[in-house]
PDB file with SEQRES, HELIX, SHEET and CRYST1 records, atoms N, CA, C and O in Angstrom:
SEQRES   1 A   64  MET VAL LEU CYS VAL CYS GLU ALA ILE GLY GLU ARG GLU          
SEQRES   2 A   64  VAL ASP SER HIS ILE ASP ARG GLY VAL SER SER VAL ARG          
SEQRES   3 A   64  GLU LEU LYS ALA ALA CYS GLY ALA GLY GLY ASP CYS GLY          
SEQRES   4 A   64  ALA CYS VAL ARG GLU LEU HIS GLU ARG ILE ARG SER ARG          
SEQRES   5 A   64  ARG ASN LEU SER ALA VAL GLU LEU GLN ALA VAL ARG              
HELIX    1 AA1 GLU A   11  ASP A   19  1                                   9    
HELIX    2 AA2 VAL A   25  CYS A   32  1                                   8    
HELIX    3 AA3 VAL A   42  VAL A   63  1                                  22    
SHEET    1 AA1 2 VAL A   2  CYS A   4  0                                        
SHEET    2 AA1 2 ILE A   9  GLY A  10 -1                                        
CRYST1    1.000    1.000    1.000  90.00  90.00  90.00 P 1           1          
ATOM      1  N   MET A   1     286.030 117.457  68.967  1.00  0.00           N  
ATOM      2  CA  MET A   1     286.556 116.129  69.160  1.00  0.00           C  
ATOM      3  C   MET A   1     285.668 115.128  68.415  1.00  0.00           C  
ATOM      4  O   MET A   1     284.442 115.241  68.444  1.00  0.00           O  
ATOM      5  N   VAL A   2     286.271 114.177  67.768  1.00  0.00           N  
ATOM      6  CA  VAL A   2     285.538 113.147  67.041  1.00  0.00           C  
ATOM      7  C   VAL A   2     285.074 112.082  68.019  1.00  0.00           C  
ATOM      8  O   VAL A   2     285.873 111.547  68.789  1.00  0.00           O  
ATOM      9  N   LEU A   3     283.790 111.775  67.990  1.00  0.00           N  
ATOM     10  CA  LEU A   3     283.240 110.734  68.849  1.00  0.00           C  
ATOM     11  C   LEU A   3     283.112 109.409  68.113  1.00  0.00           C  
ATOM     12  O   LEU A   3     283.368 108.349  68.683  1.00  0.00           O  
ATOM     13  N   CYS A   4     282.717 109.470  66.852  1.00  0.00           N  
ATOM     14  CA  CYS A   4     282.561 108.264  66.031  1.00  0.00           C  
ATOM     15  C   CYS A   4     283.586 108.338  64.906  1.00  0.00           C  
ATOM     16  O   CYS A   4     283.399 109.057  63.924  1.00  0.00           O  
ATOM     17  N   VAL A   5     284.661 107.593  65.062  1.00  0.00           N  
ATOM     18  CA  VAL A   5     285.748 107.624  64.093  1.00  0.00           C  
ATOM     19  C   VAL A   5     285.309 107.040  62.750  1.00  0.00           C  
ATOM     20  O   VAL A   5     285.666 107.570  61.698  1.00  0.00           O  
ATOM     21  N   CYS A   6     284.546 105.966  62.779  1.00  0.00           N  
ATOM     22  CA  CYS A   6     284.124 105.297  61.536  1.00  0.00           C  
ATOM     23  C   CYS A   6     283.348 106.231  60.611  1.00  0.00           C  
ATOM     24  O   CYS A   6     283.516 106.186  59.393  1.00  0.00           O  
ATOM     25  N   GLU A   7     282.510 107.066  61.187  1.00  0.00           N  
ATOM     26  CA  GLU A   7     281.671 107.975  60.404  1.00  0.00           C  
ATOM     27  C   GLU A   7     282.161 109.422  60.463  1.00  0.00           C  
ATOM     28  O   GLU A   7     281.542 110.313  59.882  1.00  0.00           O  
ATOM     29  N   ALA A   8     283.276 109.655  61.166  1.00  0.00           N  
ATOM     30  CA  ALA A   8     283.865 110.998  61.314  1.00  0.00           C  
ATOM     31  C   ALA A   8     282.837 112.005  61.835  1.00  0.00           C  
ATOM     32  O   ALA A   8     282.652 113.080  61.263  1.00  0.00           O  
ATOM     33  N   ILE A   9     282.176 111.633  62.930  1.00  0.00           N  
ATOM     34  CA  ILE A   9     281.145 112.480  63.516  1.00  0.00           C  
ATOM     35  C   ILE A   9     281.651 113.017  64.842  1.00  0.00           C  
ATOM     36  O   ILE A   9     282.054 112.264  65.729  1.00  0.00           O  
ATOM     37  N   GLY A  10     281.619 114.331  64.953  1.00  0.00           N  
ATOM     38  CA  GLY A  10     282.148 114.998  66.131  1.00  0.00           C  
ATOM     39  C   GLY A  10     281.095 115.285  67.177  1.00  0.00           C  
ATOM     40  O   GLY A  10     279.899 115.070  66.975  1.00  0.00           O  
ATOM     41  N   GLU A  11     281.582 115.777  68.300  1.00  0.00           N  
ATOM     42  CA  GLU A  11     280.693 116.043  69.427  1.00  0.00           C  
ATOM     43  C   GLU A  11     279.673 117.133  69.130  1.00  0.00           C  
ATOM     44  O   GLU A  11     278.555 117.078  69.642  1.00  0.00           O  
ATOM     45  N   ARG A  12     280.025 118.109  68.328  1.00  0.00           N  
ATOM     46  CA  ARG A  12     279.056 119.176  68.005  1.00  0.00           C  
ATOM     47  C   ARG A  12     277.865 118.628  67.248  1.00  0.00           C  
ATOM     48  O   ARG A  12     276.724 118.998  67.523  1.00  0.00           O  
ATOM     49  N   GLU A  13     278.133 117.728  66.276  1.00  0.00           N  
ATOM     50  CA  GLU A  13     277.028 117.143  65.519  1.00  0.00           C  
ATOM     51  C   GLU A  13     276.166 116.265  66.421  1.00  0.00           C  
ATOM     52  O   GLU A  13     274.938 116.326  66.361  1.00  0.00           O  
ATOM     53  N   VAL A  14     276.798 115.461  67.247  1.00  0.00           N  
ATOM     54  CA  VAL A  14     276.057 114.603  68.174  1.00  0.00           C  
ATOM     55  C   VAL A  14     275.219 115.456  69.116  1.00  0.00           C  
ATOM     56  O   VAL A  14     274.034 115.185  69.309  1.00  0.00           O  
ATOM     57  N   ASP A  15     275.823 116.481  69.703  1.00  0.00           N  
ATOM     58  CA  ASP A  15     275.093 117.363  70.612  1.00  0.00           C  
ATOM     59  C   ASP A  15     273.911 118.035  69.921  1.00  0.00           C  
ATOM     60  O   ASP A  15     272.849 118.204  70.521  1.00  0.00           O  
ATOM     61  N   SER A  16     274.095 118.411  68.682  1.00  0.00           N  
ATOM     62  CA  SER A  16     273.023 119.046  67.929  1.00  0.00           C  
ATOM     63  C   SER A  16     271.823 118.105  67.788  1.00  0.00           C  
ATOM     64  O   SER A  16     270.677 118.525  67.948  1.00  0.00           O  
ATOM     65  N   HIS A  17     272.088 116.850  67.493  1.00  0.00           N  
ATOM     66  CA  HIS A  17     270.997 115.872  67.369  1.00  0.00           C  
ATOM     67  C   HIS A  17     270.319 115.637  68.719  1.00  0.00           C  
ATOM     68  O   HIS A  17     269.095 115.532  68.794  1.00  0.00           O  
ATOM     69  N   ILE A  18     271.109 115.556  69.767  1.00  0.00           N  
ATOM     70  CA  ILE A  18     270.544 115.369  71.111  1.00  0.00           C  
ATOM     71  C   ILE A  18     269.665 116.557  71.481  1.00  0.00           C  
ATOM     72  O   ILE A  18     268.575 116.385  72.025  1.00  0.00           O  
ATOM     73  N   ASP A  19     270.140 117.751  71.184  1.00  0.00           N  
ATOM     74  CA  ASP A  19     269.371 118.962  71.496  1.00  0.00           C  
ATOM     75  C   ASP A  19     268.061 119.027  70.717  1.00  0.00           C  
ATOM     76  O   ASP A  19     267.113 119.685  71.146  1.00  0.00           O  
ATOM     77  N   ARG A  20     268.005 118.349  69.576  1.00  0.00           N  
ATOM     78  CA  ARG A  20     266.780 118.314  68.775  1.00  0.00           C  
ATOM     79  C   ARG A  20     265.886 117.134  69.117  1.00  0.00           C  
ATOM     80  O   ARG A  20     264.886 116.890  68.441  1.00  0.00           O  
ATOM     81  N   GLY A  21     266.247 116.387  70.184  1.00  0.00           N  
ATOM     82  CA  GLY A  21     265.338 115.364  70.670  1.00  0.00           C  
ATOM     83  C   GLY A  21     265.798 113.925  70.598  1.00  0.00           C  
ATOM     84  O   GLY A  21     265.103 113.043  71.103  1.00  0.00           O  
ATOM     85  N   VAL A  22     266.942 113.650  69.992  1.00  0.00           N  
ATOM     86  CA  VAL A  22     267.437 112.279  69.952  1.00  0.00           C  
ATOM     87  C   VAL A  22     267.679 111.817  71.386  1.00  0.00           C  
ATOM     88  O   VAL A  22     268.331 112.512  72.164  1.00  0.00           O  
ATOM     89  N   SER A  23     267.149 110.637  71.735  1.00  0.00           N  
ATOM     90  CA  SER A  23     267.256 110.192  73.119  1.00  0.00           C  
ATOM     91  C   SER A  23     267.820 108.785  73.266  1.00  0.00           C  
ATOM     92  O   SER A  23     267.782 108.215  74.356  1.00  0.00           O  
ATOM     93  N   SER A  24     268.342 108.220  72.181  1.00  0.00           N  
ATOM     94  CA  SER A  24     268.955 106.897  72.257  1.00  0.00           C  
ATOM     95  C   SER A  24     270.031 106.773  71.181  1.00  0.00           C  
ATOM     96  O   SER A  24     270.053 107.527  70.208  1.00  0.00           O  
ATOM     97  N   VAL A  25     270.915 105.809  71.378  1.00  0.00           N  
ATOM     98  CA  VAL A  25     271.954 105.568  70.374  1.00  0.00           C  
ATOM     99  C   VAL A  25     271.314 105.093  69.074  1.00  0.00           C  
ATOM    100  O   VAL A  25     271.789 105.428  67.989  1.00  0.00           O  
ATOM    101  N   ARG A  26     270.252 104.324  69.175  1.00  0.00           N  
ATOM    102  CA  ARG A  26     269.540 103.853  67.975  1.00  0.00           C  
ATOM    103  C   ARG A  26     269.016 105.046  67.160  1.00  0.00           C  
ATOM    104  O   ARG A  26     269.145 105.071  65.936  1.00  0.00           O  
ATOM    105  N   GLU A  27     268.428 106.025  67.840  1.00  0.00           N  
ATOM    106  CA  GLU A  27     267.936 107.229  67.159  1.00  0.00           C  
ATOM    107  C   GLU A  27     269.090 108.038  66.586  1.00  0.00           C  
ATOM    108  O   GLU A  27     268.976 108.601  65.498  1.00  0.00           O  
ATOM    109  N   LEU A  28     270.187 108.099  67.306  1.00  0.00           N  
ATOM    110  CA  LEU A  28     271.364 108.820  66.831  1.00  0.00           C  
ATOM    111  C   LEU A  28     271.934 108.155  65.584  1.00  0.00           C  
ATOM    112  O   LEU A  28     272.329 108.829  64.632  1.00  0.00           O  
ATOM    113  N   LYS A  29     271.972 106.839  65.600  1.00  0.00           N  
ATOM    114  CA  LYS A  29     272.444 106.086  64.432  1.00  0.00           C  
ATOM    115  C   LYS A  29     271.574 106.392  63.211  1.00  0.00           C  
ATOM    116  O   LYS A  29     272.094 106.578  62.111  1.00  0.00           O  
ATOM    117  N   ALA A  30     270.276 106.443  63.399  1.00  0.00           N  
ATOM    118  CA  ALA A  30     269.372 106.749  62.292  1.00  0.00           C  
ATOM    119  C   ALA A  30     269.541 108.186  61.807  1.00  0.00           C  
ATOM    120  O   ALA A  30     269.421 108.467  60.614  1.00  0.00           O  
ATOM    121  N   ALA A  31     269.821 109.092  62.742  1.00  0.00           N  
ATOM    122  CA  ALA A  31     269.923 110.512  62.404  1.00  0.00           C  
ATOM    123  C   ALA A  31     271.206 110.859  61.662  1.00  0.00           C  
ATOM    124  O   ALA A  31     271.188 111.655  60.723  1.00  0.00           O  
ATOM    125  N   CYS A  32     272.331 110.258  62.084  1.00  0.00           N  
ATOM    126  CA  CYS A  32     273.601 110.675  61.476  1.00  0.00           C  
ATOM    127  C   CYS A  32     274.579 109.537  61.222  1.00  0.00           C  
ATOM    128  O   CYS A  32     275.627 109.757  60.613  1.00  0.00           O  
ATOM    129  N   GLY A  33     274.266 108.335  61.669  1.00  0.00           N  
ATOM    130  CA  GLY A  33     275.144 107.196  61.444  1.00  0.00           C  
ATOM    131  C   GLY A  33     276.085 106.876  62.595  1.00  0.00           C  
ATOM    132  O   GLY A  33     276.714 105.818  62.595  1.00  0.00           O  
ATOM    133  N   ALA A  34     276.196 107.758  63.568  1.00  0.00           N  
ATOM    134  CA  ALA A  34     277.107 107.519  64.688  1.00  0.00           C  
ATOM    135  C   ALA A  34     276.720 106.248  65.434  1.00  0.00           C  
ATOM    136  O   ALA A  34     275.550 106.029  65.744  1.00  0.00           O  
ATOM    137  N   GLY A  35     277.710 105.421  65.715  1.00  0.00           N  
ATOM    138  CA  GLY A  35     277.472 104.185  66.450  1.00  0.00           C  
ATOM    139  C   GLY A  35     277.006 103.031  65.598  1.00  0.00           C  
ATOM    140  O   GLY A  35     276.688 101.964  66.123  1.00  0.00           O  
ATOM    141  N   GLY A  36     276.958 103.220  64.299  1.00  0.00           N  
ATOM    142  CA  GLY A  36     276.408 102.194  63.430  1.00  0.00           C  
ATOM    143  C   GLY A  36     277.396 101.274  62.760  1.00  0.00           C  
ATOM    144  O   GLY A  36     276.988 100.356  62.048  1.00  0.00           O  
ATOM    145  N   ASP A  37     278.687 101.485  62.961  1.00  0.00           N  
ATOM    146  CA  ASP A  37     279.661 100.635  62.279  1.00  0.00           C  
ATOM    147  C   ASP A  37     280.320  99.690  63.273  1.00  0.00           C  
ATOM    148  O   ASP A  37     279.765  98.626  63.548  1.00  0.00           O  
ATOM    149  N   CYS A  38     281.459 100.027  63.813  1.00  0.00           N  
ATOM    150  CA  CYS A  38     282.196  99.086  64.671  1.00  0.00           C  
ATOM    151  C   CYS A  38     281.635  99.026  66.086  1.00  0.00           C  
ATOM    152  O   CYS A  38     281.805  98.015  66.766  1.00  0.00           O  
ATOM    153  N   GLY A  39     280.971 100.081  66.545  1.00  0.00           N  
ATOM    154  CA  GLY A  39     280.367 100.095  67.868  1.00  0.00           C  
ATOM    155  C   GLY A  39     281.280 100.542  68.993  1.00  0.00           C  
ATOM    156  O   GLY A  39     280.860 100.566  70.150  1.00  0.00           O  
ATOM    157  N   ALA A  40     282.511 100.896  68.685  1.00  0.00           N  
ATOM    158  CA  ALA A  40     283.445 101.314  69.729  1.00  0.00           C  
ATOM    159  C   ALA A  40     282.989 102.580  70.453  1.00  0.00           C  
ATOM    160  O   ALA A  40     283.373 102.802  71.601  1.00  0.00           O  
ATOM    161  N   CYS A  41     282.192 103.397  69.813  1.00  0.00           N  
ATOM    162  CA  CYS A  41     281.773 104.667  70.396  1.00  0.00           C  
ATOM    163  C   CYS A  41     280.425 104.588  71.111  1.00  0.00           C  
ATOM    164  O   CYS A  41     279.993 105.571  71.714  1.00  0.00           O  
ATOM    165  N   VAL A  42     279.766 103.460  71.055  1.00  0.00           N  
ATOM    166  CA  VAL A  42     278.403 103.345  71.573  1.00  0.00           C  
ATOM    167  C   VAL A  42     278.315 103.723  73.049  1.00  0.00           C  
ATOM    168  O   VAL A  42     277.392 104.431  73.452  1.00  0.00           O  
ATOM    169  N   ARG A  43     279.249 103.268  73.843  1.00  0.00           N  
ATOM    170  CA  ARG A  43     279.220 103.592  75.276  1.00  0.00           C  
ATOM    171  C   ARG A  43     279.342 105.107  75.483  1.00  0.00           C  
ATOM    172  O   ARG A  43     278.605 105.691  76.277  1.00  0.00           O  
ATOM    173  N   GLU A  44     280.272 105.732  74.767  1.00  0.00           N  
ATOM    174  CA  GLU A  44     280.470 107.183  74.880  1.00  0.00           C  
ATOM    175  C   GLU A  44     279.226 107.928  74.392  1.00  0.00           C  
ATOM    176  O   GLU A  44     278.819 108.917  75.003  1.00  0.00           O  
ATOM    177  N   LEU A  45     278.628 107.469  73.311  1.00  0.00           N  
ATOM    178  CA  LEU A  45     277.417 108.111  72.790  1.00  0.00           C  
ATOM    179  C   LEU A  45     276.278 108.002  73.804  1.00  0.00           C  
ATOM    180  O   LEU A  45     275.562 108.972  74.052  1.00  0.00           O  
ATOM    181  N   HIS A  46     276.122 106.829  74.379  1.00  0.00           N  
ATOM    182  CA  HIS A  46     275.070 106.630  75.385  1.00  0.00           C  
ATOM    183  C   HIS A  46     275.281 107.581  76.563  1.00  0.00           C  
ATOM    184  O   HIS A  46     274.337 108.224  77.022  1.00  0.00           O  
ATOM    185  N   GLU A  47     276.493 107.665  77.041  1.00  0.00           N  
ATOM    186  CA  GLU A  47     276.805 108.547  78.171  1.00  0.00           C  
ATOM    187  C   GLU A  47     276.575 110.012  77.806  1.00  0.00           C  
ATOM    188  O   GLU A  47     276.081 110.792  78.622  1.00  0.00           O  
ATOM    189  N   ARG A  48     276.931 110.376  76.593  1.00  0.00           N  
ATOM    190  CA  ARG A  48     276.756 111.771  76.162  1.00  0.00           C  
ATOM    191  C   ARG A  48     275.271 112.119  76.076  1.00  0.00           C  
ATOM    192  O   ARG A  48     274.860 113.207  76.481  1.00  0.00           O  
ATOM    193  N   ILE A  49     274.477 111.203  75.554  1.00  0.00           N  
ATOM    194  CA  ILE A  49     273.025 111.422  75.491  1.00  0.00           C  
ATOM    195  C   ILE A  49     272.479 111.607  76.906  1.00  0.00           C  
ATOM    196  O   ILE A  49     271.721 112.541  77.169  1.00  0.00           O  
ATOM    197  N   ARG A  50     272.870 110.713  77.812  1.00  0.00           N  
ATOM    198  CA  ARG A  50     272.382 110.780  79.190  1.00  0.00           C  
ATOM    199  C   ARG A  50     272.774 112.089  79.857  1.00  0.00           C  
ATOM    200  O   ARG A  50     271.933 112.757  80.459  1.00  0.00           O  
ATOM    201  N   SER A  51     274.029 112.455  79.756  1.00  0.00           N  
ATOM    202  CA  SER A  51     274.473 113.677  80.431  1.00  0.00           C  
ATOM    203  C   SER A  51     273.906 114.931  79.763  1.00  0.00           C  
ATOM    204  O   SER A  51     273.565 115.896  80.448  1.00  0.00           O  
ATOM    205  N   ARG A  52     273.805 114.925  78.457  1.00  0.00           N  
ATOM    206  CA  ARG A  52     273.273 116.100  77.738  1.00  0.00           C  
ATOM    207  C   ARG A  52     271.791 116.285  78.048  1.00  0.00           C  
ATOM    208  O   ARG A  52     271.336 117.413  78.236  1.00  0.00           O  
ATOM    209  N   ARG A  53     271.037 115.197  78.104  1.00  0.00           N  
ATOM    210  CA  ARG A  53     269.603 115.275  78.417  1.00  0.00           C  
ATOM    211  C   ARG A  53     269.424 115.745  79.859  1.00  0.00           C  
ATOM    212  O   ARG A  53     268.512 116.523  80.139  1.00  0.00           O  
ATOM    213  N   ASN A  54     270.272 115.293  80.775  1.00  0.00           N  
ATOM    214  CA  ASN A  54     270.196 115.760  82.161  1.00  0.00           C  
ATOM    215  C   ASN A  54     270.519 117.239  82.239  1.00  0.00           C  
ATOM    216  O   ASN A  54     269.874 117.976  82.984  1.00  0.00           O  
ATOM    217  N   LEU A  55     271.500 117.677  81.488  1.00  0.00           N  
ATOM    218  CA  LEU A  55     271.857 119.089  81.443  1.00  0.00           C  
ATOM    219  C   LEU A  55     270.661 119.897  80.963  1.00  0.00           C  
ATOM    220  O   LEU A  55     270.367 120.953  81.521  1.00  0.00           O  
ATOM    221  N   SER A  56     269.977 119.423  79.950  1.00  0.00           N  
ATOM    222  CA  SER A  56     268.815 120.131  79.433  1.00  0.00           C  
ATOM    223  C   SER A  56     267.722 120.219  80.481  1.00  0.00           C  
ATOM    224  O   SER A  56     267.064 121.253  80.598  1.00  0.00           O  
ATOM    225  N   ALA A  57     267.514 119.154  81.247  1.00  0.00           N  
ATOM    226  CA  ALA A  57     266.493 119.156  82.295  1.00  0.00           C  
ATOM    227  C   ALA A  57     266.859 120.180  83.365  1.00  0.00           C  
ATOM    228  O   ALA A  57     265.983 120.886  83.864  1.00  0.00           O  
ATOM    229  N   VAL A  58     268.128 120.272  83.722  1.00  0.00           N  
ATOM    230  CA  VAL A  58     268.570 121.247  84.715  1.00  0.00           C  
ATOM    231  C   VAL A  58     268.362 122.663  84.186  1.00  0.00           C  
ATOM    232  O   VAL A  58     267.908 123.540  84.920  1.00  0.00           O  
ATOM    233  N   GLU A  59     268.690 122.886  82.929  1.00  0.00           N  
ATOM    234  CA  GLU A  59     268.492 124.213  82.328  1.00  0.00           C  
ATOM    235  C   GLU A  59     267.018 124.580  82.328  1.00  0.00           C  
ATOM    236  O   GLU A  59     266.666 125.726  82.608  1.00  0.00           O  
ATOM    237  N   LEU A  60     266.163 123.634  82.022  1.00  0.00           N  
ATOM    238  CA  LEU A  60     264.727 123.905  82.016  1.00  0.00           C  
ATOM    239  C   LEU A  60     264.227 124.271  83.406  1.00  0.00           C  
ATOM    240  O   LEU A  60     263.395 125.168  83.544  1.00  0.00           O  
ATOM    241  N   GLN A  61     264.714 123.598  84.431  1.00  0.00           N  
ATOM    242  CA  GLN A  61     264.300 123.909  85.794  1.00  0.00           C  
ATOM    243  C   GLN A  61     264.753 125.296  86.211  1.00  0.00           C  
ATOM    244  O   GLN A  61     264.059 125.974  86.968  1.00  0.00           O  
ATOM    245  N   ALA A  62     265.910 125.722  85.726  1.00  0.00           N  
ATOM    246  CA  ALA A  62     266.435 127.049  86.072  1.00  0.00           C  
ATOM    247  C   ALA A  62     265.562 128.158  85.478  1.00  0.00           C  
ATOM    248  O   ALA A  62     265.463 129.248  86.040  1.00  0.00           O  
ATOM    249  N   VAL A  63     264.938 127.871  84.351  1.00  0.00           N  
ATOM    250  CA  VAL A  63     264.098 128.868  83.671  1.00  0.00           C  
ATOM    251  C   VAL A  63     262.780 129.062  84.422  1.00  0.00           C  
ATOM    252  O   VAL A  63     262.224 130.160  84.436  1.00  0.00           O  
ATOM    253  N   ARG A  64     262.291 128.005  85.039  1.00  0.00           N  
ATOM    254  CA  ARG A  64     260.975 128.049  85.720  1.00  0.00           C  
ATOM    255  C   ARG A  64     260.987 128.899  86.911  1.00  0.00           C  
ATOM    256  O   ARG A  64     259.965 129.034  87.583  1.00  0.00           O  
TER     257      ARG A  64                                                      
END                                                                             
């Protein structure tokens, strides 16, 4: 699914950047351009970062 229509950036690319440590929309914009044009996707990107980072924290706790 495309998250940033202006830059044609999909959820897999966004998730990949988040998994490599991106923790804000500003960092995501620098990494791939998502959220840098019209801004319509910024809320969704922020939510995806938050939920993906929480998922990673839960996965890390399961390993311990």
